[in-house]
C-alpha atoms as a printed R data frame, in Angstrom:
    type eleno elety resid chain resno       x       y       z
1   ATOM     1    CA   MET     A     1   0.000   0.000   0.000
2   ATOM     2    CA   ARG     A     2   1.430   3.329  -1.071
3   ATOM     3    CA   PRO     A     3   1.902   5.967   1.650
4   ATOM     4    CA   ASN     A     4  -0.896   8.535   1.561
5   ATOM     5    CA   LYS     A     5   0.980  11.802   1.144
6   ATOM     6    CA   LEU     A     6  -2.166  13.882   1.455
7   ATOM     7    CA   LYS     A     7  -2.935  12.346   4.830
8   ATOM     8    CA   GLU     A     8   0.620  13.056   5.977
9   ATOM     9    CA   LYS     A     9   0.486  16.699   4.851
10  ATOM    10    CA   ILE     A    10  -2.877  17.292   6.542
11  ATOM    11    CA   LYS     A    11  -1.513  15.800   9.749
12  ATOM    12    CA   ARG     A    12   1.372  18.296   9.564
13  ATOM    13    CA   ARG     A    13  -1.186  21.080   8.925
14  ATOM    14    CA   GLU     A    14   0.374  21.983   5.586
15  ATOM    15    CA   PRO     A    15  -1.776  23.806   3.009
16  ATOM    16    CA   VAL     A    16  -2.874  21.313   0.353
17  ATOM    17    CA   PHE     A    17  -4.536  21.879  -3.003
18  ATOM    18    CA   GLY     A    18  -6.698  19.528  -5.031
19  ATOM    19    CA   MET     A    19  -9.054  19.515  -7.976
20  ATOM    20    CA   PHE     A    20 -12.083  17.568  -9.106
21  ATOM    21    CA   VAL     A    21 -11.489  15.574 -12.282
22  ATOM    22    CA   SER     A    22 -14.629  15.295 -14.388
23  ATOM    23    CA   ILE     A    23 -13.201  14.371 -17.788
24  ATOM    24    CA   PRO     A    24 -12.778  10.592 -17.649
25  ATOM    25    CA   HIS     A    25  -9.253  10.281 -19.001
26  ATOM    26    CA   PRO     A    26  -5.924   9.712 -17.213
27  ATOM    27    CA   ILE     A    27  -4.208  12.531 -19.100
28  ATOM    28    CA   MET     A    28  -6.291  15.028 -17.104
29  ATOM    29    CA   VAL     A    29  -4.853  13.601 -13.889
30  ATOM    30    CA   GLU     A    30  -1.357  13.814 -15.381
31  ATOM    31    CA   LEU     A    31  -1.869  17.495 -16.235
32  ATOM    32    CA   ILE     A    32  -2.952  18.252 -12.673
33  ATOM    33    CA   GLY     A    33  -0.089  16.202 -11.257
34  ATOM    34    CA   TYR     A    34   2.527  17.948 -13.368
35  ATOM    35    CA   ALA     A    35   1.013  21.259 -12.250
36  ATOM    36    CA   GLU     A    36   2.043  20.119  -8.726
37  ATOM    37    CA   PHE     A    37  -1.324  19.771  -7.052
38  ATOM    38    CA   ASP     A    38  -1.426  17.558  -3.962
39  ATOM    39    CA   PHE     A    39  -4.489  15.470  -4.779
40  ATOM    40    CA   VAL     A    40  -7.300  14.833  -7.211
41  ATOM    41    CA   ILE     A    41 -10.918  13.870  -6.609
42  ATOM    42    CA   ILE     A    42 -11.965  11.660  -9.504
43  ATOM    43    CA   ASP     A    43 -15.679  12.259  -9.962
44  ATOM    44    CA   PHE     A    44 -17.868   9.170 -10.219
45  ATOM    45    CA   GLU     A    45 -21.052  10.968  -9.138
46  ATOM    46    CA   HIS     A    46 -21.682  13.384 -12.020
47  ATOM    47    CA   THR     A    47 -19.706  11.779 -14.830
48  ATOM    48    CA   SER     A    48 -20.201   8.907 -17.235
49  ATOM    49    CA   THR     A    49 -17.198   6.687 -16.657
50  ATOM    50    CA   ASN     A    50 -16.332   3.126 -15.661
51  ATOM    51    CA   MET     A    51 -14.042   1.272 -13.277
52  ATOM    52    CA   GLU     A    52 -11.404   0.546 -15.928
53  ATOM    53    CA   THR     A    53 -11.036   4.263 -16.586
54  ATOM    54    CA   ILE     A    54 -10.976   5.068 -12.875
55  ATOM    55    CA   GLU     A    55  -8.182   2.531 -12.422
56  ATOM    56    CA   ASP     A    56  -6.155   4.171 -15.215
57  ATOM    57    CA   MET     A    57  -6.750   7.602 -13.674
58  ATOM    58    CA   VAL     A    58  -5.554   6.275 -10.318
59  ATOM    59    CA   ARG     A    59  -2.407   4.938 -12.033
60  ATOM    60    CA   ALA     A    60  -1.778   8.384 -13.475
61  ATOM    61    CA   ALA     A    61  -2.001   9.889  -9.981
62  ATOM    62    CA   GLU     A    62   0.436   7.273  -8.687
63  ATOM    63    CA   LEU     A    63   2.830   8.102 -11.528
64  ATOM    64    CA   LEU     A    64   2.877  11.754 -10.458
65  ATOM    65    CA   ASN     A    65   2.953  10.881  -6.739
66  ATOM    66    CA   ILE     A    66  -0.282  12.675  -5.859
67  ATOM    67    CA   THR     A    67  -3.158  11.249  -3.824
68  ATOM    68    CA   PRO     A    68  -6.129   9.886  -5.783
69  ATOM    69    CA   LEU     A    69  -9.519  10.163  -4.096
70  ATOM    70    CA   VAL     A    70 -12.788   9.171  -5.762
71  ATOM    71    CA   ARG     A    71 -16.151  10.815  -5.221
72  ATOM    72    CA   ILE     A    72 -18.469   7.812  -5.243
73  ATOM    73    CA   SER     A    73 -22.000   7.982  -6.623
74  ATOM    74    CA   LYS     A    74 -23.624   6.282  -3.632
75  ATOM    75    CA   VAL     A    75 -22.809   4.420  -0.436
76  ATOM    76    CA   ASP     A    76 -22.749   0.963  -1.944
77  ATOM    77    CA   ARG     A    77 -20.625  -1.969  -0.823
78  ATOM    78    CA   THR     A    78 -19.611  -3.099  -4.316
79  ATOM    79    CA   GLU     A    79 -18.912   0.383  -5.651
80  ATOM    80    CA   ILE     A    80 -16.701   1.305  -2.694
81  ATOM    81    CA   LEU     A    81 -14.919  -2.045  -2.878
82  ATOM    82    CA   LYS     A    82 -14.134  -1.694  -6.583
83  ATOM    83    CA   VAL     A    83 -12.999   1.938  -6.273
84  ATOM    84    CA   LEU     A    84 -10.564   1.041  -3.492
85  ATOM    85    CA   ASP     A    85  -9.410  -2.112  -5.287
86  ATOM    86    CA   CYS     A    86  -8.575   0.164  -8.233
87  ATOM    87    CA   GLY     A    87  -6.083   1.815  -5.897
88  ATOM    88    CA   ALA     A    88  -7.931   4.929  -4.759
89  ATOM    89    CA   GLN     A    89  -6.584   6.087  -1.412
90  ATOM    90    CA   GLY     A    90  -9.888   7.396  -0.172
91  ATOM    91    CA   ILE     A    91 -13.504   8.103  -0.971
92  ATOM    92    CA   VAL     A    92 -15.528  11.303  -0.949
93  ATOM    93    CA   ILE     A    93 -19.144  10.617   0.039
94  ATOM    94    CA   PRO     A    94 -21.575  13.044  -1.633
95  ATOM    95    CA   ASN     A    95 -24.562  14.673   0.029
96  ATOM    96    CA   VAL     A    96 -24.130  13.248   3.518
97  ATOM    97    CA   LYS     A    97 -27.235  13.978   5.564
98  ATOM    98    CA   HIS     A    98 -26.909  11.573   8.478
99  ATOM    99    CA   LYS     A    99 -24.240   9.557  10.254
100 ATOM   100    CA   GLU     A   100 -25.511   6.191   9.018
101 ATOM   101    CA   GLN     A   101 -24.208   6.987   5.519
102 ATOM   102    CA   VAL     A   102 -20.699   7.474   6.860
103 ATOM   103    CA   GLU     A   103 -20.907   4.466   9.182
104 ATOM   104    CA   LYS     A   104 -21.790   2.240   6.216
105 ATOM   105    CA   ALA     A   105 -18.974   3.696   4.126
106 ATOM   106    CA   ILE     A   106 -16.468   3.049   6.905
107 ATOM   107    CA   HIS     A   107 -17.716  -0.533   7.240
108 ATOM   108    CA   TYR     A   108 -17.290  -1.110   3.485
109 ATOM   109    CA   ALA     A   109 -13.953   0.727   3.122
110 ATOM   110    CA   TYR     A   110 -11.932  -0.616   6.052
111 ATOM   111    CA   TYR     A   111 -10.678  -4.076   6.785
112 ATOM   112    CA   HIS     A   112 -11.112  -5.819  10.150
113 ATOM   113    CA   PRO     A   113 -11.123  -4.729  12.953
114 ATOM   114    CA   ILE     A   114 -12.582  -1.382  11.782
115 ATOM   115    CA   GLY     A   115 -14.779  -2.658   8.964
116 ATOM   116    CA   MET     A   116 -15.423  -5.698   6.830
117 ATOM   117    CA   ARG     A   117 -14.083  -4.787   3.389
118 ATOM   118    CA   SER     A   118 -13.855  -7.896   1.253
119 ATOM   119    CA   LEU     A   119 -10.321  -9.325   1.145
120 ATOM   120    CA   ASN     A   120  -8.447  -9.190  -2.150
121 ATOM   121    CA   SER     A   121  -4.827  -9.447  -3.257
122 ATOM   122    CA   GLY     A   122  -5.146  -7.041  -6.197
123 ATOM   123    CA   ARG     A   123  -3.072  -4.070  -7.244
124 ATOM   124    CA   PRO     A   124  -3.187  -2.045  -3.971
125 ATOM   125    CA   GLY     A   125  -1.687  -5.081  -2.229
126 ATOM   126    CA   ALA     A   126   0.912  -5.595  -5.003
127 ATOM   127    CA   PHE     A   127  -0.866  -8.821  -6.014
128 ATOM   128    CA   ALA     A   128   0.223 -10.531  -2.766
129 ATOM   129    CA   LYS     A   129   3.932  -9.906  -3.360
130 ATOM   130    CA   TYR     A   130   4.177  -9.052   0.332
131 ATOM   131    CA   SER     A   131   2.346 -10.209   3.457
132 ATOM   132    CA   LEU     A   132  -1.376  -9.658   3.042
133 ATOM   133    CA   SER     A   133  -1.761  -9.344   6.809
134 ATOM   134    CA   ASP     A   134   0.701  -6.451   6.719
135 ATOM   135    CA   TYR     A   135  -1.112  -4.968   3.717
136 ATOM   136    CA   ILE     A   136  -4.470  -4.996   5.545
137 ATOM   137    CA   ALA     A   137  -2.999  -3.169   8.525
138 ATOM   138    CA   LYS     A   138  -1.284  -0.629   6.270
139 ATOM   139    CA   ALA     A   139  -4.422  -0.098   4.167
140 ATOM   140    CA   ASN     A   140  -6.415   0.722   7.292
141 ATOM   141    CA   GLU     A   141  -3.835   3.394   8.131
142 ATOM   142    CA   GLU     A   142  -3.840   5.028   4.696
143 ATOM   143    CA   ILE     A   143  -7.516   5.032   3.600
144 ATOM   144    CA   MET     A   144  -9.352   8.372   3.817
145 ATOM   145    CA   ILE     A   145 -13.074   8.892   4.430
146 ATOM   146    CA   VAL     A   146 -14.360  12.324   3.383
147 ATOM   147    CA   PRO     A   147 -18.036  13.223   3.903
148 ATOM   148    CA   MET     A   148 -19.297  16.030   1.693
149 ATOM   149    CA   ILE     A   149 -21.976  18.042   3.476
150 ATOM   150    CA   GLU     A   150 -24.096  19.954   0.985
151 ATOM   151    CA   SER     A   151 -27.604  20.387   2.389
152 ATOM   152    CA   LEU     A   152 -29.317  22.136   5.268
153 ATOM   153    CA   GLU     A   153 -30.203  18.726   6.686
154 ATOM   154    CA   GLY     A   154 -26.548  17.740   6.620
155 ATOM   155    CA   ILE     A   155 -25.523  20.985   8.306
156 ATOM   156    CA   ASN     A   156 -28.056  20.408  11.075
157 ATOM   157    CA   GLU     A   157 -26.744  16.859  11.596
158 ATOM   158    CA   SER     A   158 -23.081  17.824  11.217
159 ATOM   159    CA   GLU     A   159 -22.136  17.414  14.878
160 ATOM   160    CA   THR     A   160 -23.456  13.847  14.931
161 ATOM   161    CA   ILE     A   161 -21.775  13.079  11.593
162 ATOM   162    CA   LEU     A   162 -18.384  14.561  12.448
163 ATOM   163    CA   SER     A   163 -18.308  12.928  15.875
164 ATOM   164    CA   LEU     A   164 -17.710   9.589  14.135
165 ATOM   165    CA   PRO     A   165 -14.172   8.161  14.115
166 ATOM   166    CA   HIS     A   166 -12.082   7.624  10.962
167 ATOM   167    CA   ILE     A   167 -13.146  10.829   9.184
168 ATOM   168    CA   SER     A   168 -10.108  12.358   7.455
169 ATOM   169    CA   PHE     A   169 -11.688  15.721   6.645
170 ATOM   170    CA   VAL     A   170 -15.064  17.217   5.772
171 ATOM   171    CA   LEU     A   171 -15.670  18.908   2.420
172 ATOM   172    CA   GLU     A   172 -18.273  21.646   2.061
173 ATOM   173    CA   GLY     A   173 -20.674  21.577  -0.861
174 ATOM   174    CA   ALA     A   174 -21.868  25.160  -1.074
175 ATOM   175    CA   ALA     A   175 -23.462  24.775  -4.514
176 ATOM   176    CA   ASP     A   176 -26.055  22.163  -3.568
177 ATOM   177    CA   LEU     A   177 -26.321  23.729  -0.123
178 ATOM   178    CA   SER     A   178 -27.423  26.986  -1.769
179 ATOM   179    CA   GLN     A   179 -30.183  25.103  -3.564
180 ATOM   180    CA   SER     A   180 -31.388  23.521  -0.328
181 ATOM   181    CA   LEU     A   181 -31.605  27.046   1.074
182 ATOM   182    CA   SER     A   182 -33.691  28.191  -1.942
183 ATOM   183    CA   VAL     A   183 -30.931  30.406  -3.371
184 ATOM   184    CA   PRO     A   184 -29.447  28.130  -6.070
185 ATOM   185    CA   TRP     A   185 -25.884  28.976  -7.154
186 ATOM   186    CA   ASP     A   186 -25.752  32.018  -4.867
187 ATOM   187    CA   THR     A   187 -22.916  30.569  -2.795
188 ATOM   188    CA   ASP     A   188 -22.068  34.003  -1.363
189 ATOM   189    CA   HIS     A   189 -25.598  34.451   0.005
190 ATOM   190    CA   PRO     A   190 -25.566  35.276   3.755
191 ATOM   191    CA   GLU     A   191 -27.608  32.172   4.607
192 ATOM   192    CA   VAL     A   192 -25.192  29.925   2.727
193 ATOM   193    CA   GLN     A   193 -22.185  31.526   4.397
194 ATOM   194    CA   LYS     A   194 -23.875  31.276   7.788
195 ATOM   195    CA   SER     A   195 -24.387  27.524   7.272
196 ATOM   196    CA   LEU     A   196 -20.783  27.037   6.147
197 ATOM   197    CA   GLU     A   197 -19.539  28.923   9.196
198 ATOM   198    CA   LYS     A   198 -21.609  26.605  11.372
199 ATOM   199    CA   LEU     A   199 -20.090  23.575   9.646
200 ATOM   200    CA   TYR     A   200 -16.590  24.963  10.135
201 ATOM   201    CA   LYS     A   201 -17.267  25.584  13.828
202 ATOM   202    CA   VAL     A   202 -18.545  22.024  14.294
203 ATOM   203    CA   SER     A   203 -15.542  20.612  12.434
204 ATOM   204    CA   ARG     A   204 -13.204  22.428  14.816
205 ATOM   205    CA   GLN     A   205 -15.130  21.161  17.831
206 ATOM   206    CA   CYS     A   206 -14.914  17.597  16.510
207 ATOM   207    CA   ASN     A   207 -11.231  17.974  15.544
208 ATOM   208    CA   VAL     A   208 -11.995  17.198  11.890
209 ATOM   209    CA   PRO     A   209 -10.074  19.202   9.260
210 ATOM   210    CA   TYR     A   210 -12.259  21.428   7.074
211 ATOM   211    CA   ALA     A   211 -11.939  21.594   3.282
212 ATOM   212    CA   LEU     A   212 -13.490  24.170   1.015
213 ATOM   213    CA   VAL     A   213 -14.044  24.646  -2.676
214 ATOM   214    CA   SER     A   214 -12.206  27.894  -3.479
215 ATOM   215    CA   ARG     A   215 -14.582  29.738  -5.803
216 ATOM   216    CA   ASN     A   216 -12.872  33.131  -5.885
217 ATOM   217    CA   HIS     A   217 -10.005  35.008  -4.244
218 ATOM   218    CA   ASN     A   218 -12.136  36.613  -1.537
219 ATOM   219    CA   ASN     A   219 -13.715  33.285  -0.604
220 ATOM   220    CA   HIS     A   220 -10.322  31.603  -0.459
221 ATOM   221    CA   LYS     A   221  -8.742  34.412   1.567
222 ATOM   222    CA   LYS     A   222 -11.578  34.462   4.099
223 ATOM   223    CA   TRP     A   223 -11.335  30.763   4.926
224 ATOM   224    CA   SER     A   224  -7.552  30.523   4.846
225 ATOM   225    CA   GLU     A   225  -7.305  33.411   7.309
226 ATOM   226    CA   ILE     A   226  -9.534  31.631   9.836
227 ATOM   227    CA   GLY     A   227  -7.574  28.387   9.637
228 ATOM   228    CA   ALA     A   228  -8.708  26.260   6.694
229 ATOM   229    CA   ASN     A   229  -5.829  24.647   4.815
230 ATOM   230    CA   ILE     A   230  -7.450  22.087   2.489
231 ATOM   231    CA   PHE     A   231  -8.529  23.663  -0.772
232 ATOM   232    CA   VAL     A   232 -10.288  22.206  -3.803
233 ATOM   233    CA   LEU     A   233  -9.791  24.596  -6.720
234 ATOM   234    CA   GLY     A   234 -12.916  23.615  -8.626
235 ATOM   235    CA   ASP     A   235 -12.823  21.117 -11.481
236 ATOM   236    CA   GLU     A   236 -10.585  20.820 -14.504
237 ATOM   237    CA   ARG     A   237 -13.416  21.411 -17.010
238 ATOM   238    CA   GLY     A   238 -14.345  24.821 -15.605
239 ATOM   239    CA   THR     A   239 -10.692  25.749 -15.148
240 ATOM   240    CA   ALA     A   240  -9.882  24.881 -18.761
241 ATOM   241    CA   PHE     A   241 -12.996  26.575 -20.135
242 ATOM   242    CA   ARG     A   242 -12.254  29.858 -18.364
243 ATOM   243    CA   ALA     A   243  -8.633  29.703 -19.518
244 ATOM   244    CA   TYR     A   244  -9.767  29.184 -23.124
245 ATOM   245    CA   MET     A   245 -12.212  32.092 -22.881
246 ATOM   246    CA   ASP     A   246  -9.624  34.400 -21.297
247 ATOM   247    CA   LYS     A   247  -7.000  33.514 -23.890
248 ATOM   248    CA   LEU     A   248  -9.386  34.079 -26.769
249 ATOM   249    CA   ALA     A   249 -10.554  37.404 -25.317
250 ATOM   250    CA   ASP     A   250  -6.945  38.469 -24.807
251 ATOM   251    CA   TYR     A   251  -5.905  37.842 -28.391
252 ATOM   252    CA   ARG     A   252  -9.142  39.236 -29.786
253 ATOM   253    CA   SER     A   253  -8.439  42.467 -27.898
254 ATOM   254    CA   ILE     A   254  -5.065  42.682 -29.649
255 ATOM   255    CA   THR     A   255  -6.477  42.063 -33.105
256 ATOM   256    CA   GLY     A   256  -9.684  44.012 -32.586
257 ATOM   257    CA   GLY     A   257 -11.821  40.956 -33.221
258 ATOM   258    CA   SER     A   258 -15.306  40.270 -31.942
259 ATOM   259    CA   ASN     A   259 -17.432  37.233 -31.243
260 ATOM   260    CA   GLU     A   260 -18.869  37.453 -34.730
261 ATOM   261    CA   SER     A   261 -17.196  35.655 -37.614
262 ATOM   262    CA   LYS     A   262 -14.812  37.892 -39.593
263 ATOM   263    CA   CYS     A   263 -15.345  35.876 -42.771
264 ATOM   264    CA   LYS     A   264 -17.223  37.739 -45.482
265 ATOM   265    CA   LYS     A   265 -20.143  36.026 -47.136
266 ATOM   266    CA   VAL     A   266 -19.397  35.275 -50.768
267 ATOM   267    CA   ASP     A   267 -22.249  35.142 -53.272
268 ATOM   268    CA   LYS     A   268 -22.094  32.136 -55.513
């Protein structure tokens, strides 16, 4: 089992930076790795992908020595088992509303004595090259469980959720949270920020590190100044799209172009 560098950095309270990966191809993970991010969250909730592709994306993360996490689509024994057997070093659980979701995930993700993950001598265990008993113990040390709280119900249950053992950090989900508060996509709305501040306070009380999605400079600065040090800088699709738009606008400004085609219509 590979050492989980993200877990080590969080333990040392170092600032760490990650990104969601929504395009199901390992080259996207390589790009992020070469850009020197600390971790990726491979998205299996919103994307159309498969386990073979996830495994290749995990390999790409291993190649660049960054931590691969996977956002699962649901708390399901088989899905969690396969994701971890692909080599993912942790799972992000979407839309956690009550502690039972996390308890089930822990049971499926950890080996005895913490959970009852099905035994396998696949790639995370180097195909049984070494002692499987040692591998099981090491795997239990390295796996990360990350609940994503993104609803008012989840916020209200956050103390019960974050009081559970084996939670590596909690990730806010302000986008869906804004919808549950009837202000969809207004993540800066006072009610959304009030709920996030409550979640942060509970995370501190429960000694669980807090992670945020950095949506703009002011948002990032606010949370880093009060002690957050785990940052998800959006997803690679949005990052690339904005970069394409900015680059096009930049060069159009030099040439005096517009959004309209500069080709003249030719009568035939």
